[in-house]
N, CA, C and O of each residue as an XYZ file, in Angstrom:
296
protein
N      89.945     25.293      1.469
C      88.667     25.683      2.031
C      88.899     26.762      3.088
O      89.884     26.738      3.825
N      87.961     27.707      3.137
C      88.010     28.781      4.126
C      86.843     28.621      5.081
O      85.751     28.218      4.680
N      87.073     28.931      6.322
C      86.000     28.987      7.309
C      85.540     30.426      7.423
O      86.360     31.341      7.500
N      84.223     30.631      7.435
C      83.655     31.966      7.581
C      82.535     31.912      8.614
O      81.962     30.855      8.878
N      82.241     33.057      9.185
C      81.112     33.172     10.109
C      79.999     33.895      9.373
O      80.233     34.921      8.735
N      78.799     33.367      9.460
C      77.647     33.949      8.777
C      76.627     34.367      9.818
O      76.294     33.593     10.716
N      76.134     35.581      9.701
C      75.100     36.073     10.594
C      73.783     36.091      9.832
O      73.710     36.606      8.716
N      72.741     35.525     10.441
C      71.431     35.480      9.796
C      70.350     35.499     10.851
O      70.603     35.251     12.030
N      69.154     35.794     10.417
C      68.016     35.797     11.323
C      67.742     34.372     11.795
O      68.071     33.403     11.112
N      67.134     34.263     12.971
C      66.825     32.944     13.530
C      65.955     32.120     12.596
O      66.168     30.916     12.456
N      64.976     32.753     11.953
C      64.084     32.013     11.054
C      64.840     31.466      9.849
O      64.532     30.378      9.362
N      65.826     32.216      9.366
C      66.642     31.759      8.238
C      67.517     30.591      8.674
O      67.661     29.615      7.939
N      68.093     30.686      9.852
C      68.927     29.601     10.375
C      68.094     28.336     10.572
O      68.557     27.236     10.273
N      66.867     28.488     11.074
C      65.985     27.327     11.243
C      65.690     26.674      9.907
O      65.737     25.451      9.777
N      65.380     27.508      8.902
C      65.102     26.966      7.573
C      66.329     26.244      7.019
O      66.210     25.157      6.453
N      67.508     26.849      7.184
C      68.743     26.253      6.668
C      69.010     24.903      7.327
O      69.427     23.961      6.653
N      68.777     24.799      8.622
C      68.973     23.515      9.310
C      68.009     22.460      8.785
O      68.405     21.319      8.548
N      66.747     22.837      8.603
C      65.762     21.880      8.093
C      66.071     21.474      6.651
O      65.949     20.304      6.290
N      66.472     22.446      5.832
C      66.800     22.147      4.426
C      68.038     21.264      4.342
O      68.079     20.333      3.538
N      69.030     21.539      5.150
C      70.240     20.712      5.167
C      69.911     19.294      5.609
O      70.428     18.333      5.040
N      69.056     19.153      6.617
C      68.669     17.815      7.080
C      67.908     17.076      5.982
O      68.113     15.881      5.768
N      67.031     17.799      5.292
C      66.260     17.186      4.203
C      67.179     16.682      3.096
O      66.914     15.647      2.485
N      68.256     17.415      2.840
C      69.208     17.044      1.790
C      70.347     16.173      2.313
O      71.263     15.817      1.571
N      70.277     15.833      3.605
C      71.292     14.983      4.235
C      72.694     15.572      4.086
O      73.631     14.887      3.677
N      72.816     16.853      4.425
C      74.097     17.539      4.355
C      74.198     18.501      5.545
O      73.275     18.588      6.356
N      75.287     19.202      5.644
C      75.452     20.176      6.729
C      74.993     21.551      6.253
O      74.901     21.815      5.054
N      74.709     22.418      7.223
C      74.331     23.792      6.889
C      75.491     24.465      6.172
O      75.286     25.207      5.211
N      76.688     24.212      6.629
C      77.870     24.801      6.012
C      77.974     24.402      4.540
O      78.192     25.256      3.679
N      77.822     23.125      4.252
C      77.910     22.649      2.857
C      76.747     23.200      2.035
O      76.933     23.576      0.878
N      75.554     23.253      2.621
C      74.387     23.789      1.926
C      74.632     25.234      1.498
O      74.389     25.594      0.346
N      75.107     26.051      2.415
C      75.376     27.455      2.101
C      76.485     27.566      1.065
O      76.393     28.374      0.142
N      77.526     26.767      1.211
C      78.618     26.783      0.231
C      78.139     26.424     -1.160
O      78.542     27.052     -2.140
N      77.272     25.406     -1.257
C      76.746     25.002     -2.568
C      75.822     26.072     -3.141
O      75.828     26.311     -4.349
N      75.031     26.713     -2.291
C      74.150     27.791     -2.766
C      74.974     28.958     -3.317
O      74.645     29.514     -4.365
N      76.034     29.322     -2.615
C      76.880     30.420     -3.074
C      77.624     30.050     -4.357
O      77.774     30.887     -5.247
N      78.090     28.804     -4.459
C      78.773     28.363     -5.677
C      77.819     28.409     -6.873
O      78.215     28.822     -7.963
N      76.574     27.990     -6.678
C      75.577     28.034     -7.750
C      75.294     29.477     -8.162
O      75.181     29.773     -9.352
N      75.179     30.371     -7.186
C      74.962     31.794     -7.474
C      76.133     32.352     -8.273
O      75.935     33.117     -9.216
N      77.351     31.971     -7.899
C      78.538     32.432     -8.609
C      78.521     31.939    -10.054
O      78.786     32.716    -10.971
N      78.214     30.656    -10.271
C      78.166     30.111    -11.636
C      77.090     30.809    -12.457
O      77.314     31.136    -13.622
N      75.933     31.038    -11.865
C      74.841     31.704    -12.570
C      75.238     33.115    -12.973
O      75.031     33.517    -14.118
N      75.807     33.870    -12.038
C      76.201     35.247    -12.324
C      77.293     35.294    -13.386
O      77.261     36.160    -14.260
N      78.262     34.373    -13.326
C      79.322     34.333    -14.324
C      78.753     34.016    -15.703
O      79.152     34.635    -16.689
N      77.834     33.070    -15.789
C      77.231     32.704    -17.067
C      76.438     33.875    -17.633
O      76.485     34.136    -18.835
N      75.709     34.583    -16.767
C      74.937     35.740    -17.223
C      75.873     36.815    -17.755
O      75.622     37.397    -18.811
N      76.941     37.074    -17.033
C      77.911     38.090    -17.459
C      78.511     37.739    -18.818
O      78.628     38.605    -19.685
N      78.893     36.469    -19.011
C      79.449     36.043    -20.293
C      78.429     36.212    -21.420
O      78.773     36.694    -22.499
N      77.180     35.818    -21.177
C      76.141     35.935    -22.197
C      75.875     37.400    -22.543
O      75.712     37.747    -23.713
N      75.832     38.253    -21.525
C      75.593     39.672    -21.766
C      76.738     40.274    -22.580
O      76.503     41.017    -23.533
N      77.975     39.952    -22.204
C      79.126     40.473    -22.955
C      79.109     39.974    -24.393
O      79.408     40.735    -25.313
N      78.763     38.710    -24.601
C      78.667     38.141    -25.950
C      77.619     38.901    -26.762
O      77.847     39.240    -27.923
N      76.481     39.163    -26.143
C      75.402     39.874    -26.842
C      75.858     41.270    -27.265
O      75.610     41.679    -28.399
N      76.514     41.998    -26.381
C      76.937     43.357    -26.704
C      78.080     43.394    -27.714
O      78.311     44.432    -28.334
N      78.795     42.296    -27.895
C      79.871     42.240    -28.872
C      79.353     41.998    -30.286
O      80.069     42.249    -31.256
N      78.131     41.518    -30.413
C      77.564     41.207    -31.734
C      77.187     42.486    -32.476
O      76.830     43.504    -31.883
N      77.282     42.385    -33.790
C      76.817     43.474    -34.631
C      75.305     43.377    -34.752
O      74.772     42.272    -34.857
N      74.597     44.505    -34.742
C      73.144     44.449    -34.879
C      72.747     43.775    -36.197
O      73.370     44.004    -37.233
N      71.720     42.956    -36.145
C      71.254     42.270    -37.357
C      69.977     42.900    -37.889
O      69.449     42.463    -38.911
N      69.487     43.899    -37.221
C      68.268     44.569    -37.663
C      68.652     45.863    -38.386
O      69.534     46.598    -37.942
N      67.992     46.119    -39.477
C      68.237     47.327    -40.255
C      66.897     47.859    -40.755
O      66.049     47.090    -41.208
N      66.710     49.161    -40.672
C      65.465     49.733    -41.173
C      65.643     50.310    -42.575
O      64.657     50.557    -43.271
N      66.892     50.528    -42.997
C      67.173     51.143    -44.299
C      66.408     52.450    -44.475
O      66.006     52.796    -45.587
N      66.210     53.169    -43.384
C      65.530     54.449    -43.437
C      64.024     54.368    -43.301
O      63.375     55.391    -43.084
N      63.445     53.172    -43.422
C      61.995     53.019    -43.293
C      61.637     52.942    -41.813
O      62.436     52.467    -41.006
N      60.445     53.403    -41.450
C      60.061     53.307    -40.029
C      59.847     51.858    -39.625
O      59.430     51.029    -40.434
N      60.132     51.569    -38.389
C      59.883     50.232    -37.853
C      58.377     50.027    -37.678
O      57.651     51.001    -37.477
N      57.897     48.799    -37.750
C      56.464     48.550    -37.536
C      56.049     48.981    -36.133
O      56.849     48.939    -35.198
N      54.794     49.395    -35.996
C      54.266     49.799    -34.703
C      53.823     48.583    -33.916
O      53.438     47.563    -34.488
N      53.882     48.699    -32.610
C      53.354     47.648    -31.736
C      51.860     47.885    -31.567
O      51.353     48.977    -31.825
N      51.165     46.837    -31.128
C      49.742     46.995    -30.859
C      49.540     48.114    -29.852
O      50.203     48.148    -28.815
N      48.642     49.017    -30.149
C      48.334     50.104    -29.231
C      49.160     51.349    -29.460
O      48.831     52.408    -28.925
N      50.248     51.253    -30.260
C      51.062     52.440    -30.562
C      50.357     53.281    -31.606
O      49.670     52.761    -32.486
N      50.536     54.580    -31.498
C      49.939     55.512    -32.450
C      51.063     56.165    -33.236
O      52.066     56.594    -32.665
N      50.889     56.237    -34.553
C      51.916     56.835    -35.411
C      51.967     58.331    -35.286
O      52.780     58.978    -35.946
């Protein structure tokens, strides 16, 4: 575990203290869990995006025009 110093606005610190108390945890643990969740979310998004770009396109027009969307003019 690493110790870090975090600078935030007073209103944010007040909210963090109240949220930590509501969850029966410390502000430090609350922030650590929030950052860990953000990291997992970003990693999952990155993996999904890379997977998508690795796929071969499954749509083919065979030279025919694609259908128009509502409101599009040919």
